[in-house]
N, C-alpha and C positions, 0 to 999 in steps of 0.2 A: 603610424601601428595599425597593420591588418589583421584580418580573422582568418583561420585554417576550419575548412569543412571536411569533417569526415561523414560521409553517407552512406549506410545501408539500404541494399535495395529491400523493398517491400517483401516480408515474409509472414509465413503463416505460424503460428504455434500451438504446440499441445502440450499443456500444463501436465496434462494425466500422465504422460510419460517420465515426468519428475518427481511426482509426488513420492515415492520411496526414497530417490535418492538427495532430495533435499532436507534443509532440516526445519520439519515441520510439525506440530505438536501432536501428535497421533495415539488415538485412544486404541483400545483393545474390546472393548466392554462398552459400557454405557457412556455417553456424549457426553459433554462438559454444558452444564446450563448457564446461558447468558440473556441477560435482560436487553430488549430496544424500547428505550424510555421515549423515544418520539424524535430525539436529536443524534445519539451515538447508540453501541453498542455495550453495555459493562457487563463483566463478571463479578460479582459476588463473592465467591468462596474462595478464601487467600490462599486455600490448599490447591487451589489450579495454577495460580499466578504464574508459579515456577514453570511449570511444564509447560506453560501458553508463551511466556518471553524467553525462556531461556531456549528454545527451538524456533528460532527466527525472529526474536524481539522481538515479538508482535503486540501492539499495544501500550499504552505509559500508564503509571500509576495517576489515580485520580487527584492525591495528595504531592505529587512528584513531577520533577521535569522529565524524567525519563523512565527506569523501572521501579517498580510498586517497593515500597520499604521494604518489605518483607522479604523481596529478592537480593536485595542490596545487602541485607543481613544474612542470605546465605541461609537462611531456614528455608528448606526444601520439603514441602510436602511435611512440615509439620504436625505432629502427633495432637489428640486433643490436649493433653498435657502442656503444651507449650506454643498453642497456637498465640498468636501477638493479637490482643484484641484492638481491633481498629477500624474503622468506617472505611478504609480506602479502598478503593474498587480499581480493576484494570478496564484502562475503556479502552476499545478500539475504534478504530476509523472505520469508515464504512467499507471500505475495498477488504480491509484485512477480515474483519466479520463474515463477510460475503464468501471470501475466499476459504476461510476458515467451517464453515456451514456449508458449502455448496459444493468445493471440490474436494476439502480436504474430510472432511464430514468428520471435523473435533466438534464440534457446536451442536448444538440443541437452544433455539434463538425463541422465548417466549417474549408475548408483551408484559405490561406491567399487571395486568390482571393473571396473570401465569396460561395464557393461552400459546398455545404452540404455534409458531408461524412458518408455514413452507417456504422451501427455498423461493419458490415465482414469486409467493406472495409478499416474500422480504424485499424480491428483487423488486417487484411496484413499489414497495412505499419507499424504498432508498433512492427510484429515480423520480419519485413525487418532491421528496424531500431537496435533494441535490440535483438540479438541472440539467448537469454533466456528468450524468455519474458514467453513463453506459459510457462513453468516452474514458473516464479516469478508471473505471475498472478494468476495459481494455489494455490501456496501458500499463495500470497496476500488473495484471495478469504477464505481460509481454515482459515487464520487468524481475517479475519474480521469475517468470521460466528462465529467464538470463541470471539469476542466483545472486540478484543485488535485496541486502538489508534494506527495507523501503519506508520514510519515516514523512510525515508531512512537509511541506517546503514554504509553508505561508510565511515564516520569519524572513525570507527571502522575496515573497512577494511570486512565488512561485507553486506547484503543484506538488512536486516530491523532492525530498532529499535521498541519496543512495550512497549506500556504505556497503563497502566491500565485507565488513565483518560485522563485529559487535559493538554498538553504536557509542558502549561502555569505553571502549580501548582505542576507537580510529573515530578520525574526525572525517565527515561527509565528503567523498568523490566530486559528485556531480549536482547542478541544480538543474530539477527536470522543467520544461517547459510543455504543456499540452498546447498544441497550435490549430486550430479548426483551419484556418488559411494564413498559408506561411507568408507569401509576399506582404501581406496588410498586416503581420504581426512585428516587422523587421523594425523596427522603433522600439518596440517593445522588448523585444528579446535581447537590442542592445543594452537596455536601461539596464535588464537583470541582467547581462554579462558583466558591466560595471561592477553592479554590487556583489556579482559570484567572487569576482578577481579578488575583490577586497578582501575576501575571507579565502583565499586560497582553492577557490573550486572553478572546475570547468563546468559548461554550461550544456546540457543534451535538451536536444527539441524533437518531441513524437508528434507526428503525426496518424490520428485514426483512421484508417480506411473502411468503411463497410461493405459489405458483398453488393456488389451492383444490383441485383435481384430483392435487396432488403428492405420490407417497408418499415422505415424506424420507427412509427409510431405506433408499429404493434408489438408491443411489449411481449406477448407471448412466443411471435415468432424472435424477436431478437435474444431471448432467453436461452430459448433451444440453439441459437446460431451463434453463441459467443465467440466461441474457437475459431470461428470462419472470417471473424475481422481479422485485416492485416495491419501493421506497424510501419511507418516509416520513421527512422531513427537517424538525426542528425547531430553530430557532436561539433561543438564551437569552441576553439581553442585560440585562445590570444596568441598572436604573432608578432613578436619586433623586427622587422627585415633588417634594422641597422646592427642589432646583435647576433644579425646571422651572416653578415657578407666577411 
């Protein structure tokens, strides 16, 4: 048994070009309020759950495995008379929240005291909370630019899972691993590849390349140059020679 590699060259990506063409929860007037609780970002008002989840499958219900219960009951934008009384919130991963706040401009994020957090402050807080947030964010933006629905890959010991369309209708196509050093990660990739294969998924390895002149410790500089990062994409597929002779 061997492996087939498909390598895509380093490339720039410009997410702003696709904001209007990809399924995003766009708002025309007031932004949707969300709260950063120190660990994740939550949308509290259930009347906004459908807009966010049904336009890109962003977030998950705090009391469910995927879509919030109110979305699964098809209660889109309920009125005050039909609002389902529930303590469930829509929980967003850090990368999802930053995308919707900074690039899509749908969210206004506050702390638990109600103070608005601007996008740079949010970036700094997320970097402090998650040491590899910069690489995860760049990879997330790259995948979103390529029109994937992205969910956490923690179930497979990976960074992300990729879906072609609605996660309620399709299984994930790829397990995604971020590699800081590809040669040193060979063994780890092989382990995840075997786990992914048992679930009928392929493995995608991404390596994030920062601009040569960028000081990665200067978060102000990193924040302003996020779209200058490059990404190397490698698709790893299992290939049985004996079946192809």
